[in-house]
C-alpha positions as CSV (number, residue, x, y, z in Angstrom):
1,M,39.9,225.9,122.7
2,T,40.5,229.2,124.6
3,T,42.0,228.9,127.8
4,A,41.7,230.8,130.4
5,A,44.7,232.1,131.0
6,E,43.9,233.3,127.1
7,S,40.8,235.1,128.7
8,T,42.2,236.5,131.1
9,T,44.7,238.4,129.1
10,G,41.8,240.0,127.3
11,L,40.3,243.1,128.4
12,V,37.8,243.9,130.4
13,Q,35.1,246.4,129.1
14,T,31.8,247.1,130.2
15,A,28.9,247.6,128.2
16,A,28.7,250.9,127.9
17,G,31.4,250.1,125.8
18,D,34.5,252.1,128.3
19,A,37.6,251.4,129.5
20,S,36.7,251.9,133.6
21,G,38.0,247.9,134.1
22,L,41.7,248.4,133.0
23,V,44.6,250.5,134.8
24,R,47.5,251.1,133.8
25,T,51.1,248.9,134.9
26,A,54.3,250.5,135.1
27,A,55.6,249.2,131.6
28,G,53.1,251.3,129.8
29,G,50.4,247.7,129.3
30,T,47.1,247.5,130.5
31,S,45.5,244.7,132.8
32,S,42.7,243.6,134.1
33,L,41.3,244.5,136.9
34,V,38.4,241.0,136.8
35,Q,39.9,238.0,136.4
36,S,37.9,235.0,134.5
37,V,37.9,231.7,135.9
38,D,37.8,228.6,133.4
39,W,34.8,226.6,135.8
40,L,35.7,223.3,134.0
41,A,39.5,223.2,135.3
42,I,37.8,223.6,138.9
43,A,34.9,221.7,138.5
44,P,36.0,218.6,140.1
45,P,37.2,220.0,143.9
46,L,34.5,222.0,143.5
47,T,32.0,220.0,142.8
48,V,32.9,217.4,146.2
49,A,33.1,220.4,148.0
50,A,29.5,221.5,147.1
51,V,28.2,218.4,147.3
52,A,29.9,218.9,151.1
53,L,27.7,221.6,152.4
54,V,24.4,220.4,150.8
55,I,24.9,217.3,152.7
56,L,26.2,219.0,155.9
57,V,22.2,221.2,155.8
58,A,20.7,218.1,154.6
59,D,21.1,216.8,157.9
60,L,19.8,218.9,159.3
61,F,16.2,218.1,158.3
62,V,16.6,214.4,157.3
63,P,14.9,211.8,160.1
64,R,17.3,209.7,162.0
65,E,16.7,206.3,159.7
66,R,16.9,207.9,156.6
67,K,20.4,208.5,158.2
68,P,21.9,206.2,155.7
69,L,21.2,208.5,152.7
70,L,23.5,210.9,153.1
71,G,26.7,208.2,152.8
72,Y,25.3,207.3,149.1
73,G,24.7,211.0,149.2
74,A,28.7,211.6,149.5
75,V,29.0,208.5,146.6
76,A,26.9,210.0,144.3
77,G,28.8,213.2,144.5
78,L,32.2,211.5,144.5
79,V,30.8,209.2,140.9
80,A,29.9,212.9,139.2
81,A,33.3,214.9,140.4
82,L,35.3,211.7,138.5
83,A,32.9,212.0,135.9
84,L,34.1,215.7,135.5
85,L,38.0,214.6,135.5
86,L,36.7,213.4,131.8
87,P,36.2,217.1,129.9
88,L,39.9,218.3,130.3
89,R,41.6,215.0,129.4
90,D,42.4,216.7,125.9
91,G,44.1,219.3,127.2
92,D,46.0,222.0,129.7
93,R,43.8,224.1,131.2
94,S,45.0,227.2,133.6
95,T,43.3,229.6,135.4
96,F,43.7,232.3,138.3
97,C,46.3,233.5,135.9
98,L,48.4,236.6,136.2
99,T,47.6,238.9,133.2
100,T,51.3,241.7,132.2
101,G,54.2,239.5,132.3
102,A,55.6,235.8,132.4
103,R,53.0,233.1,131.9
104,A,51.9,232.5,135.4
105,C,48.8,230.5,137.3
106,S,47.3,229.1,140.3
107,Y,45.7,226.5,139.2
108,T,46.9,224.5,136.3
109,A,45.0,221.4,135.5
110,D,47.2,219.1,132.5
111,H,47.9,215.4,133.0
112,F,49.9,215.3,136.3
113,T,46.8,217.2,137.7
114,L,44.3,215.0,136.3
115,V,46.1,212.1,137.6
116,I,46.5,212.5,140.8
117,Q,42.5,213.6,141.3
118,L,41.9,210.3,139.6
119,L,43.7,209.1,142.5
120,V,42.8,210.9,145.4
121,L,39.0,211.2,144.3
122,G,38.7,207.4,143.9
123,G,39.9,206.6,147.0
124,A,37.6,209.1,148.4
125,L,35.3,206.9,146.6
126,L,36.0,204.2,147.6
127,T,36.3,204.7,151.7
128,A,33.4,206.2,151.5
129,L,31.9,202.8,150.4
130,L,33.4,200.9,153.6
131,S,31.8,203.6,155.7
132,I,28.1,203.4,154.4
133,G,26.2,201.2,157.2
134,D,29.6,201.8,159.9
135,T,28.6,205.0,161.2
136,R,25.8,203.5,163.0
137,K,27.3,205.4,165.6
138,L,28.8,208.3,164.2
139,P,27.2,211.6,163.4
140,A,26.5,210.5,160.4
141,G,26.1,214.7,158.9
142,E,29.5,215.4,160.7
143,F,30.9,212.6,159.4
144,W,30.5,212.4,155.5
145,F,31.1,216.7,155.5
146,L,34.2,216.5,157.0
147,L,35.2,213.6,154.8
148,L,34.3,215.4,151.2
149,S,36.1,218.8,152.5
150,S,38.6,216.6,153.1
151,A,38.5,215.7,149.6
152,A,37.8,218.6,148.3
153,G,40.8,219.6,149.1
154,A,43.4,216.8,148.5
155,A,41.5,217.1,144.8
156,L,42.5,220.9,144.7
157,L,46.8,220.2,145.7
158,P,47.9,218.6,142.7
159,A,46.4,221.8,140.7
160,A,47.9,224.6,143.1
161,R,50.7,226.3,141.2
162,D,52.1,228.4,143.7
163,L,53.4,228.0,147.2
164,A,50.0,229.9,148.9
165,T,47.4,227.8,147.4
166,L,49.1,224.7,148.1
167,V,49.3,225.5,151.7
168,V,46.1,226.0,152.1
169,A,44.6,223.2,149.8
170,L,47.5,221.1,152.7
171,E,44.7,222.7,155.8
172,V,41.7,221.3,154.0
173,A,42.8,218.9,153.3
174,S,44.2,217.5,156.4
175,L,41.6,219.8,159.1
176,P,38.9,217.4,158.3
177,A,41.4,214.5,158.2
178,F,41.6,215.2,162.8
179,A,38.5,215.4,163.2
180,L,37.4,212.3,161.5
181,V,40.4,210.9,163.2
182,G,38.5,211.3,166.3
183,I,35.2,211.3,165.8
184,K,34.3,208.0,167.3
185,R,32.5,209.5,170.3
186,G,33.8,209.1,173.8
187,D,36.8,206.8,172.2
188,R,39.9,207.0,174.8
189,R,41.8,205.4,171.4
190,S,40.7,207.5,169.1
191,S,40.9,210.4,171.0
192,E,44.4,209.8,171.3
193,A,44.6,209.2,168.2
194,A,43.7,212.5,167.1
195,L,45.3,214.5,169.6
196,K,49.4,213.2,168.4
197,F,47.7,213.5,165.2
198,F,46.2,217.1,165.3
199,L,49.8,217.7,167.2
200,S,52.1,216.5,165.0
201,S,51.0,218.2,161.7
202,V,51.0,221.5,162.9
203,V,54.2,221.5,164.4
204,A,55.1,220.2,160.7
205,T,53.2,223.3,159.5
206,A,54.4,225.3,161.4
207,V,57.6,224.7,160.0
208,M,57.1,224.5,156.4
209,L,54.8,227.8,156.1
210,L,58.5,229.3,157.8
211,G,60.4,227.5,154.7
212,V,57.8,228.9,152.7
213,S,57.9,232.3,153.8
214,F,62.0,232.1,153.8
215,V,61.2,231.6,149.5
216,Y,59.1,233.6,149.6
217,A,61.4,236.6,150.8
218,A,64.4,234.9,148.8
219,T,62.5,235.6,145.4
220,G,59.8,237.8,145.9
221,T,57.2,235.6,144.1
222,L,54.9,232.4,145.5
223,H,54.2,231.2,141.4
224,L,55.8,227.4,141.6
225,T,57.6,228.5,137.5
226,E,59.3,231.8,138.7
227,I,60.5,230.7,142.0
228,A,62.5,228.1,139.6
229,G,63.2,231.1,137.7
230,R,64.6,233.7,140.5
231,L,65.9,230.8,142.5
232,D,69.1,230.9,140.1
233,D,69.5,234.5,140.4
234,V,69.5,234.9,144.1
235,P,72.5,237.1,145.3
236,G,74.4,236.2,147.3
237,Q,73.4,237.5,150.5
238,L,69.8,236.0,150.1
239,S,71.6,232.8,148.8
240,T,71.5,230.8,152.8
241,L,68.1,232.2,153.5
242,A,66.4,230.3,149.7
243,E,68.5,227.3,151.0
244,A,67.0,227.4,154.8
245,G,63.7,228.6,152.7
246,V,63.4,224.8,150.7
247,A,64.9,222.4,153.4
248,L,61.9,223.8,155.5
249,T,59.8,223.3,153.2
250,L,59.8,220.2,152.9
251,V,59.3,219.0,156.4
252,G,55.8,219.3,156.4
253,F,55.4,217.5,152.7
254,A,57.6,214.8,155.0
255,F,55.3,214.8,157.7
256,K,52.3,213.5,154.9
257,T,53.9,211.6,153.4
258,A,55.1,209.4,156.7
259,A,58.3,209.6,155.9
260,A,60.3,208.9,158.8
261,P,61.4,210.7,161.6
262,F,58.2,212.2,161.0
263,H,56.3,208.8,160.8
264,F,56.1,208.0,164.5
265,W,51.7,209.3,164.2
266,V,51.0,206.8,162.2
267,P,50.7,203.3,164.0
268,D,48.4,204.3,167.2
269,T,46.3,207.4,164.4
270,Y,45.6,203.9,161.6
271,V,45.0,202.2,164.6
272,G,42.4,204.9,166.7
273,A,40.5,206.2,163.9
274,P,37.7,204.9,162.2
275,L,38.4,201.8,160.2
276,P,37.4,203.3,156.7
277,I,39.9,206.4,157.7
278,A,42.8,204.2,157.8
279,A,42.0,203.1,154.6
280,Y,42.2,207.0,153.3
281,L,44.2,208.3,155.3
282,S,47.1,205.6,154.3
283,V,46.0,206.1,150.5
284,V,44.9,210.0,150.3
285,G,46.6,212.0,152.8
286,K,49.7,210.3,150.4
287,A,48.6,211.3,147.5
288,V,48.6,214.7,148.9
289,G,51.7,214.8,150.3
290,F,53.4,212.9,147.9
291,S,51.9,215.6,144.8
292,G,53.1,218.1,146.7
293,L,56.8,217.5,147.0
294,I,56.5,216.1,143.7
295,L,55.3,220.1,142.3
296,V,57.3,222.1,145.3
297,T,60.5,219.7,143.8
298,V,60.2,219.5,140.8
299,V,59.2,222.7,139.4
300,A,59.1,225.3,142.2
301,F,62.8,224.0,143.7
302,P,65.0,222.9,140.3
303,S,67.8,224.5,140.4
304,Y,68.2,223.0,144.1
305,A,68.7,219.9,143.2
306,D,71.9,219.5,145.0
307,V,70.0,220.2,148.5
308,W,67.2,217.9,148.2
309,G,68.0,215.1,146.4
310,P,70.5,213.5,148.5
311,A,68.0,214.7,152.0
312,L,65.3,212.8,150.2
313,A,67.5,210.0,148.9
314,V,68.8,209.4,153.1
315,L,64.7,209.7,153.7
316,A,63.3,207.1,151.4
317,A,66.2,204.9,152.6
318,L,65.4,205.8,155.9
319,T,60.8,205.4,155.7
320,M,61.5,201.5,153.5
321,T,63.8,200.2,156.5
322,V,61.2,202.1,159.5
323,G,58.4,201.1,158.2
324,N,59.9,196.7,157.3
325,V,61.9,196.4,160.6
326,A,58.7,197.6,162.2
327,A,56.4,195.7,160.7
328,L,58.3,192.1,161.2
329,R,58.3,192.7,165.0
330,Q,54.7,193.3,164.5
331,S,53.7,190.3,161.7
332,A,56.3,188.3,164.9
333,T,52.6,188.3,167.4
334,R,49.8,186.8,165.9
335,A,47.5,188.2,168.1
336,R,48.8,192.0,167.6
337,S,46.8,194.6,165.5
338,A,46.2,193.9,161.8
339,V,45.9,198.2,161.0
340,R,49.3,198.7,162.5
341,L,50.3,195.7,160.4
342,L,49.4,197.8,157.5
343,A,49.7,201.2,158.7
344,W,53.9,200.0,159.3
345,S,53.6,198.6,155.8
346,S,52.4,201.8,154.5
347,V,54.7,203.5,156.3
348,A,57.4,201.3,154.0
349,Q,55.7,201.0,150.8
350,A,56.3,205.6,151.5
351,G,59.7,205.0,151.3
352,Y,59.5,203.4,147.8
353,L,57.7,206.0,146.3
354,L,60.5,208.4,147.4
355,V,62.6,207.1,145.6
356,P,61.7,207.7,142.5
357,I,61.5,211.7,143.7
358,A,64.9,211.8,144.2
359,A,66.0,210.3,141.6
360,A,64.6,213.4,139.9
361,A,67.0,215.7,141.0
362,Y,69.6,213.5,139.6
363,A,68.8,212.4,136.3
364,G,65.8,214.5,136.0
365,D,61.9,215.2,136.1
366,R,60.1,211.6,133.7
367,Q,61.2,210.3,136.7
368,I,58.2,211.4,138.7
369,G,55.9,209.1,136.4
370,S,57.3,206.2,138.5
371,T,56.0,207.5,141.7
372,V,52.5,207.9,140.1
373,A,52.8,205.3,139.2
374,Y,53.3,203.1,142.4
375,A,50.9,205.3,144.2
376,L,47.8,204.2,141.7
377,M,48.7,200.2,141.9
378,Y,49.3,201.1,146.4
379,A,45.9,202.7,145.7
380,V,44.1,200.1,144.8
381,V,46.1,197.4,146.8
382,N,46.0,198.4,149.7
383,L,42.9,199.7,150.1
384,G,41.9,196.6,149.1
385,A,43.7,194.5,151.7
386,F,41.5,197.6,154.6
387,A,38.6,196.8,153.0
388,V,39.2,193.4,153.5
389,A,40.1,193.9,157.3
390,A,36.8,196.0,157.8
391,L,34.7,192.9,156.6
392,V,36.3,190.8,159.2
393,A,36.2,193.5,161.2
394,R,32.3,192.8,161.6
395,T,32.3,189.8,163.0
396,H,36.4,190.4,165.1
397,P,35.9,194.1,166.6
398,G,39.7,192.4,167.5
399,N,40.5,192.9,164.1
400,R,44.0,190.8,164.7
401,L,46.6,189.8,163.1
402,A,45.2,185.3,164.7
403,D,41.3,186.8,163.4
404,Y,42.4,185.9,159.7
405,R,44.0,182.5,160.2
406,N,41.9,180.3,158.7
407,L,40.2,183.3,157.5
408,Y,40.0,181.0,154.2
409,A,37.1,178.0,155.7
410,T,34.6,180.9,156.6
411,R,34.8,183.3,154.0
412,P,36.2,181.6,150.7
413,L,36.6,184.6,148.3
414,A,37.4,187.1,151.0
415,A,40.6,184.7,152.2
416,L,42.0,185.1,148.3
417,T,41.1,188.7,147.5
418,L,43.3,189.2,151.0
419,G,45.8,186.9,149.4
420,F,46.0,188.5,145.7
421,F,46.0,191.7,147.1
422,L,49.0,191.1,149.8
423,L,50.9,189.4,147.4
424,C,50.8,192.1,145.7
425,L,52.0,194.8,148.1
426,A,55.2,191.7,148.2
427,G,55.7,191.9,144.3
428,L,54.7,188.3,144.4
429,P,52.9,186.8,141.2
430,P,50.4,186.5,140.2
431,G,50.2,190.2,141.4
432,I,52.2,191.4,139.2
433,I,51.0,194.6,139.0
434,G,53.3,195.2,142.5
435,L,56.3,193.4,141.6
436,F,55.9,195.4,137.7
437,A,55.2,198.5,140.3
438,K,58.7,197.7,142.2
439,V,60.9,197.3,139.4
440,T,60.4,200.7,138.0
441,V,61.0,202.1,141.1
442,F,64.2,199.6,141.6
443,S,65.4,201.1,138.0
444,S,64.2,204.7,138.3
445,A,67.7,204.9,141.0
446,V,69.5,202.9,139.0
447,D,69.8,205.1,136.6
448,A,70.1,207.7,138.4
449,G,73.3,206.8,139.7
450,L,71.9,205.1,143.5
451,G,72.9,202.3,143.6
452,W,73.6,202.6,147.7
453,L,69.6,202.9,147.2
454,A,68.9,199.8,145.3
455,V,70.9,198.0,146.6
456,V,68.6,199.2,150.0
457,M,65.4,198.9,148.5
458,A,66.2,195.7,147.3
459,V,67.6,194.6,151.2
460,N,63.6,195.7,152.4
461,V,61.9,194.0,149.4
462,V,63.4,190.9,150.9
463,I,62.5,191.7,154.7
464,A,59.4,192.6,153.3
465,L,58.6,189.4,152.3
466,Y,58.4,187.4,155.0
467,Y,55.7,189.8,156.5
468,Y,53.6,189.4,153.6
469,L,53.7,185.6,153.3
470,Q,53.3,185.3,156.6
471,W,50.3,187.0,156.7
472,T,49.1,185.5,152.7
473,A,49.8,181.7,154.8
474,A,47.8,182.6,157.3
475,L,44.6,182.7,155.5
476,F,44.8,179.4,154.2
477,R,45.9,178.1,157.9
478,G,43.9,176.6,161.1
479,P,44.2,177.4,164.4
480,A,46.1,175.4,166.8
481,E,43.8,175.4,170.2
482,D,47.4,177.3,171.8
483,E,47.4,179.3,170.0
484,A,43.7,181.2,170.1
485,R,43.9,180.5,173.4
486,D,46.8,182.6,174.1
487,G,45.9,185.8,171.5
488,A,42.2,185.4,173.8
489,Q,44.3,186.6,176.9
490,D,46.2,188.4,174.2
491,R,43.7,190.5,172.8
492,A,41.8,190.1,176.9
493,A,44.9,191.6,178.4
494,E,45.4,194.6,175.8
495,D,42.0,195.5,175.4
496,G,39.7,194.8,178.6
497,T,37.9,193.4,176.7
498,D,35.7,190.8,175.5
499,Q,37.0,190.0,172.2
500,R,34.4,187.4,171.3
501,P,33.3,186.9,167.5
502,A,30.2,188.0,166.9
503,A,27.4,186.5,164.0
504,H,28.8,185.5,161.2
505,H,26.1,188.0,159.0
506,R,26.6,189.2,155.0
507,A,28.6,192.0,154.1
508,P,26.9,195.1,153.5
509,A,26.7,195.5,149.9
510,P,29.0,198.8,149.4
511,L,31.6,197.4,151.6
512,T,31.5,193.6,149.3
513,A,31.5,196.8,145.9
514,A,34.6,198.4,147.6
515,I,35.9,195.0,147.6
516,V,35.2,194.1,143.7
517,I,36.1,196.9,143.1
518,T,39.6,196.6,143.6
519,A,40.4,193.4,143.0
520,V,38.9,193.1,139.9
521,T,41.1,196.6,139.2
522,G,44.0,194.8,140.6
523,I,43.5,191.9,138.2
524,A,43.2,194.0,136.0
525,L,46.6,195.3,135.8
526,S,48.2,193.1,137.0
527,G,46.9,191.2,132.9
528,A,48.6,195.3,131.3
529,P,50.9,196.1,134.2
530,Q,52.4,198.5,130.7
531,A,49.3,200.6,131.1
532,V,50.0,201.9,134.6
533,L,53.0,203.9,133.4
534,R,51.9,205.2,130.8
535,F,48.7,206.4,131.8
536,A,50.4,207.9,134.7
537,G,54.1,209.6,132.7
538,V,53.8,212.6,133.3
539,N,56.3,215.8,132.4
540,L,55.4,218.8,134.9
541,F,57.3,221.4,132.8
């Protein structure tokens, strides 16, 4: 197989056989003015982007009663993008490469890229299934266009191998997400959440761009592999500038991962956004942040591991502690929002995901496989938990923790499924995949000599057991009369609306499919947990 990198080194000739496409380099060699494109390598994100444009145009001609067809078109586009990952599994492919000097490409479809793209596109597909039938009061064309546009940017980011492409992909993934959070027109909480998300993200992006400019000034290149080589030879007078650039570049990705103290936007954003979008941000948004963080630390800045390693270790400890303590407080009152509890839980999970990246500074990039494996597990079970929450929200619009009490009596399969997902997040049997993932992350900290971080993680896992088990137990326990009355009063006082449950009705087929897919995948992974790390094991060099 001829790669794009090889094809770009060829000479571009016209039909007449002249060499008008060639230029002379300073070293006396030749370089092509025209770059070939490996269309298969870029097919997954390109397909999602093309389907987004088709849906936006089709929305102009589809009558209102046929708008649900747009959602099924989005699902078909995401399935097609996932199918296009199969031809790429046999080898690394690169495109948009430099034609002279060292091999440096802007887009690389290697194993790491494919695993993250599988996570991103799979998460977007499940989000689309959650959204079908839940967008009746939303502008359908705009919703599906924004969701697919964000997914296209998220799928592009893990393949980016220069800082410019990384920043562009990050913003393509983020800008539509702002609009999706605030798409519920006339909803005060949705507008407030979108504004808070937008302002905090803009500040983080500005800081990151400042860091990127510092790195470029110190190294003279934006390609990650070339940055890694040139940082070793930065003159003494530029070393401080390079260190500042490395630190500031990490800020933008730390914000996307919801690492403390950049996590403050998460609870209000998740509660104010449509529930499927909250699920999307909790999984795909994190995948974007963590894949970018892995690329800039392990690939571009390995020589500055003494700068980002300790910083990420402290961020990991702080993030998991803040998330678990806040979730513990949230669970104390059952009238509180279940989505807000999941939001704080996602912050705590982000802390666990940071541990192997910090360990990579001390024990090498082999630790990164632990983060990828944990992210795959977390994506499945967290999307499953949000899917069951979306099911409960159809009969209990307030979606309070009190609404889940004795769910087994009315929806036994949903209660059993949610209980399984919560036990996976807690790391308890029968959620073997959750236990396996936590042990893997714990081992990465120990192997790297970060014993103190392993102790902090162990304490936080114990703290998290309380609110996960409390919620799980409530699924099978009937509500007392005084608790039901207090919950109704709290709902009315907080929302000022009548939150009486709607009539019980059958769940839409796409929502049921999302729950079944996540449950079956979680059970299968619990049966063969060793397959996850073997699949996620990556070598970025």
